[in-house]
Each structure stands twice: as structure tokens, then as C-alpha cells.
N, C-alpha and C positions, 0 to 999 in steps of 0.2 A: 505494499499500499503505499503511497508517494504522496507526501501534504505538503502542500505550497505555502501554506500559511502556517500563524502561530496555532498552537494548540490548543484548542478549551479541555475543560475539566471532562467534560460527556465524553471527548474524544481521548482522553487519556485512562479514565476507565474502560473504555472498548480495547485498548492499545497495550493494557498493563502486563496481560500471559502474554502476547506476541514479545515485549519487550524483555520479560522475564525470561523467556526461552531462548532470547538472542537473535530472535526474527526479524527486527527491524532493520531497514535499509540504515545504514551511519547517519546520514542526514536528518532521518526522525526521530533516531535514538537521541541523538544530539538535543533537536528541538523538545525530546519529551521531558529529557535532563533537566534544561534550562527550565521549562514550567514548571518543573517539581521543586526546584530551588526557590521559586519565588512562592510557591503556592502550597501554605503549611495544609490544608486541607488535603491536597493530592499526595503530599509527603507520607499525611497521617494513613492514607490509604495504602499507598504502597506499602507501610510496613504491616497493616492489618493482612494484607494479601499474603504477604512473605511468612508471617505468622502462621496463617492459615496453613498455608503450605507444608508449613514446617511441622504443625500438628497432624495434619493427612498423611505426611508422608510415614508418622509412627504410628498409627492406629491400623491394623490390621483389620482385614474384612470380618466384621465381627468381635475383634477383638475390643474390651473394655467399655463395649456400648451394650446398654440394656436392650432388649426387644422394645422396650418404650421409647427410649431415645433413637434407635433408628426409626420407628415408626412417625416420629416427631419430625427428623431429619428430612424422611421422605416426602411429608406431606408438605413442607415448608419449601421444596425444590420442583415438587410436580407440577409441571405446567408453568414454572419459568421460563420465560424467553430474554435473553440478552438483545437488548434493541440498539 
């Protein structure tokens, strides 16, 4: 994805996974990093995403999750659409 203007917070949210996976072109990566350097909300969001990835990476299927918690998580994400 090639972006020709300053990124908005909404665009940052949509690009965070691609950024963290190293999939953004260098120019877009630099613009994203510049935005995050000056936007406390996006910086906080990045921290939350990184923490989520770290936690999820440590939980195996069914590990440490009660059936009730598993169902609660499934309900929360059922029908969720990234826009």
C-alpha cells in the first residue's frame, strides 16, 4: 500500500499489523513512525497491540482459559469487521 500524504490515526490503526510484521514499504514505515512519535494516542495503541501479541503468543489453545472466558472472547469477536 502506497500512501502519498500524512497518515491519520485511523490509517495507523489499519496499518499497525503490517508495520509490526515488517510489511510496509520504507517510505510508509517512516511516515507511520513519524506520526506515532507525535501522537500519544497512537503510541499508546501501539503499546497495547504489542502487549496483546506478547500475551497471545504465550497462551496455547485452551491454556489458562476457562470455557466461560473462551466463550466470552468468541462472542466479543464474532461478527467483528475491520473497516
